[in-house]
C-alpha positions in Angstrom: 16.8 -49.9 -20.7 13.6 -47.9 -20.4 12.6 -46.1 -23.6 11.8 -42.6 -22.5 10.2 -41.5 -25.8 8.2 -44.5 -26.8 4.9 -43.7 -25.0 5.1 -40.0 -25.9 5.7 -40.6 -29.6 3.1 -43.4 -29.8 0.3 -41.4 -28.2 1.2 -37.9 -29.3 3.1 -38.4 -32.6 4.7 -35.6 -34.6 4.2 -35.3 -38.3 6.5 -33.3 -40.7 5.3 -31.2 -43.6 7.7 -29.6 -46.1 7.2 -25.8 -46.6 8.9 -23.4 -49.0 12.4 -22.5 -47.7 12.2 -19.0 -46.2 8.4 -19.1 -45.6 7.8 -16.5 -42.9 5.6 -18.0 -40.3 6.1 -18.6 -36.5 5.7 -21.9 -34.7 7.2 -25.3 -34.5 9.6 -26.2 -37.4 12.8 -27.9 -38.1 15.1 -25.9 -40.3 17.8 -28.0 -42.0 20.5 -25.5 -43.1 23.1 -26.8 -45.7 24.9 -23.5 -46.1 24.6 -19.8 -45.3 23.0 -18.2 -42.2 19.7 -18.3 -40.4 18.4 -16.1 -37.6 15.6 -16.4 -35.2 14.7 -12.9 -33.9 15.2 -12.8 -30.1 17.1 -16.0 -30.0 20.2 -15.8 -32.1 21.8 -16.4 -35.5 23.7 -19.5 -36.8 25.8 -20.5 -39.7 25.3 -23.9 -41.5 25.5 -26.7 -41.8 23.2 -27.5 -38.9 19.7 -27.9 -37.6 17.5 -25.2 -36.0 14.6 -26.6 -34.0 12.0 -23.9 -33.4 9.4 -24.9 -30.7 5.6 -24.4 -30.8 6.0 -21.4 -28.5 8.1 -19.5 -31.0 6.4 -16.2 -31.8 8.6 -15.0 -34.7 9.6 -16.6 -37.9 13.1 -17.9 -38.6 14.8 -15.8 -41.4 17.4 -17.4 -43.8 20.1 -15.0 -44.9 21.0 -14.2 -48.5 22.3 -17.3 -50.3 21.2 -19.7 -47.6 20.2 -23.2 -48.8 18.3 -25.9 -46.9 14.9 -27.1 -45.9 12.0 -25.8 -43.8 9.8 -28.5 -42.4 6.8 -27.6 -40.3 6.1 -29.8 -37.3 2.5 -30.8 -36.6 1.6 -32.3 -33.2 -1.3 -34.6 -32.5 -3.4 -32.6 -30.0 -2.0 -29.3 -31.2 -1.0 -27.0 -28.4 -2.3 -29.6 -25.9 0.4 -32.1 -27.0 2.9 -32.6 -24.2 5.7 -32.7 -26.7 4.6 -29.4 -28.2 4.9 -27.8 -24.8 8.2 -29.6 -24.0 10.2 -28.4 -27.0 12.5 -25.4 -26.4 11.8 -22.2 -28.3 15.1 -22.4 -30.2 17.7 -25.1 -30.4 20.7 -25.2 -32.7 22.4 -28.6 -33.3 25.5 -29.0 -35.4 25.7 -32.2 -37.4 28.7 -33.5 -35.4 26.6 -33.3 -32.3 24.2 -36.0 -33.6 26.1 -39.3 -33.6 25.1 -41.5 -36.5 23.2 -38.8 -38.3 25.6 -38.2 -41.2 24.0 -40.8 -43.5 20.5 -39.5 -42.6 21.5 -35.9 -43.3 23.3 -36.8 -46.5 20.2 -38.6 -47.8 18.0 -35.7 -46.7 20.0 -33.1 -48.6 20.2 -35.4 -51.6 16.4 -35.7 -51.8 15.9 -32.0 -51.1 17.9 -30.9 -54.1 17.7 -33.8 -56.6 14.0 -33.3 -57.6 13.1 -37.0 -57.7 9.6 -38.2 -57.6 8.2 -38.9 -54.1 10.8 -36.5 -52.6 8.4 -34.7 -50.3 7.0 -37.8 -48.7 10.5 -39.2 -48.2 11.9 -35.9 -46.8 9.0 -35.8 -44.3 9.7 -39.3 -43.0 13.5 -38.5 -42.8 12.8 -35.4 -40.8 10.6 -37.3 -38.4 13.4 -39.7 -37.8 15.9 -36.8 -37.5 13.7 -35.1 -34.9 13.8 -38.3 -32.7 17.6 -38.2 -32.9 17.6 -34.5 -31.8 15.4 -35.2 -28.8 17.5 -38.2 -27.9 20.7 -36.3 -28.1 19.4 -33.4 -26.0 18.3 -35.8 -23.3 21.5 -37.8 -23.3 23.6 -34.6 -23.2 21.6 -33.2 -20.3 21.3 -29.9 -22.2 17.7 -29.2 -21.2 17.2 -27.2 -18.1 13.5 -27.5 -17.5 10.3 -29.1 -18.6 9.2 -32.6 -19.6 12.3 -33.5 -21.6 14.6 -32.3 -18.8 12.6 -34.6 -16.5 13.0 -37.5 -18.9 16.8 -36.8 -18.9 17.0 -37.1 -15.1 18.4 -40.5 -14.2 15.8 -41.1 -11.5 12.8 -38.9 -12.3 12.5 -40.5 -15.8 11.6 -43.9 -14.2 8.5 -42.3 -12.6 7.6 -40.3 -15.7 7.8 -43.4 -18.0 5.7 -45.4 -15.5 3.0 -42.7 -15.6 3.1 -42.5 -19.4 2.9 -46.3 -19.9 0.2 -47.0 -17.2 -1.9 -43.8 -16.6 -4.8 -45.8 -15.1 -2.7 -47.1 -12.2 -3.5 -45.5 -8.8 -0.2 -43.6 -8.6 0.5 -42.1 -5.2 3.5 -39.8 -4.3 5.0 -42.7 -2.3 4.7 -45.2 -5.1 6.1 -42.8 -7.7 9.0 -41.9 -5.3 9.7 -45.6 -4.8 9.6 -46.2 -8.6 12.2 -43.4 -9.0 14.4 -44.9 -6.2 14.1 -41.7 -4.1 12.7 -40.6 -0.8 9.3 -39.0 -0.9 10.5 -35.5 -0.1 13.5 -35.7 -2.4 11.4 -36.9 -5.3 8.7 -34.2 -4.8 11.4 -31.5 -4.7 13.3 -32.8 -7.7 10.1 -33.2 -9.7 8.9 -29.7 -9.1 12.4 -28.3 -9.8 12.7 -30.1 -13.1 9.1 -29.9 -14.4 7.7 -26.8 -12.6 4.7 -28.7 -11.2 3.9 -31.4 -8.7 3.8 -35.1 -9.7 0.0 -35.0 -9.1 -0.5 -32.0 -11.4 1.6 -33.7 -14.1 -0.3 -37.0 -13.8 -3.6 -35.2 -14.1 -2.4 -33.2 -17.2 -1.2 -36.5 -18.8 -4.4 -38.2 -18.1 -6.5 -35.3 -19.4 -4.3 -35.1 -22.5 -5.0 -38.8 -23.2 -8.7 -38.3 -22.6 -8.7 -35.4 -25.1 -7.0 -37.6 -27.7 -9.6 -40.3 -27.2 -12.4 -37.8 -27.4 -11.1 -36.6 -30.8 -11.3 -40.2 -32.0 -14.9 -40.5 -30.9 -14.4 -42.9 -28.0 -17.2 -43.2 -25.4 -16.6 -41.2 -22.2 -17.2 -44.2 -19.9 -14.5 -46.2 -21.6 -12.1 -43.3 -21.6 -12.6 -42.8 -17.8 -11.5 -46.4 -17.2 -8.5 -46.1 -19.6 -7.1 -43.0 -18.0 -7.5 -43.8 -14.3 -10.9 -42.3 -13.3 -13.5 -44.6 -11.8 -16.5 -43.0 -13.4 -17.6 -40.5 -16.0 -18.4 -38.0 -13.3 -14.9 -38.3 -11.8 -13.3 -37.7 -15.2 -15.7 -34.8 -16.0 -14.7 -33.1 -12.7 -11.0 -33.5 -13.4 -11.4 -32.6 -17.1 -13.2 -29.3 -16.3 -10.8 -28.4 -13.5 -7.9 -28.8 -16.0 -9.4 -27.4 -19.2 -12.3 -25.2 -18.1 -14.8 -27.2 -20.1 -16.7 -30.5 -19.6 -15.6 -33.4 -21.9 -18.7 -33.0 -24.0 -18.3 -29.3 -24.3 -14.7 -29.7 -25.2 -15.4 -32.3 -27.9 -18.1 -30.0 -29.4 -15.7 -27.1 -29.5 -13.1 -29.3 -31.1 -15.6 -30.4 -33.8 -16.6 -26.8 -34.5 -13.0 -25.7 -34.7 -12.2 -28.4 -37.3 -15.2 -27.4 -39.4 -14.0 -23.8 -39.4 -10.4 -24.9 -40.3 
C-alpha cells in the first residue's frame, strides 16, 4: 500500500515544543485536553477529553476554561509558512480519543508524563505528540473528513496515487496525461477532480512542490545547479524563472532574505 504521508513528513517534518498550558498565542498547536473545556474563538468550544488541532492559519488563540487541565504543544514546520503541511492543516479540528484507533496507550503515557514531573518529560512529551499528530492526520484521511486541500487530495482513492508519485519523484517530467494514467483516470476527469480537491491544477501543484523542495535545499546551503537537477529543472536559469514566478524573488535573493530573517530572529 502507498504511504501517503512518508514523503511529506520526510521532507517537511513537524517538530513539537511544549508551551505553558493556557499560553495565549495564535498559530499551529495541538491541545491535549484531559478535562474541562477549551474554546477557539470563531471555531467552537469543546469538552475534554480530546485533542484540538489548531492550524497554522489560526488567527486567534485557544482559550482553556476554568479548571481545564492538559497540554499545549506548539507545532513547528520545516519551511515555516511555505511548508505544504502547514498550509494543509485545517484551522480547527477536534478529535475525541475514541476516534483514534490504537491511541489509548499513547494518550495514557502522554498524560502520565505531563503530570508526573519526571526528568526528561518535555523531550518525551514532544516525541509523543509528534507521533500522535501522525495518527490524527492518518485518521482524518482514512475517515474522509477533509473537504479540501492537500490532505483531502491524499484521502482521494485515485488522486493520491498521482500526488504520492509527484512527492516521491519530483524530477520526473510529469505531464497531465502521465499523472492521469498514474491515478487510473481519464485526462479530463483527473484534471477536474484534482482542481476540485486541491483548488489548483496539477501543473500548479507540481511547481509549488518543486519550489518548496528548492527552498528547503537553499536553506541547507546546497548549490543551485544541483538543486535544479534534483527538482526537475534542466538548468539554473529554468529553476530561477520558475522560482521567481512562484515566490516573487530569484533563488539567490530568496536565500539572502532567509538568512537575514534568521539573523533578526
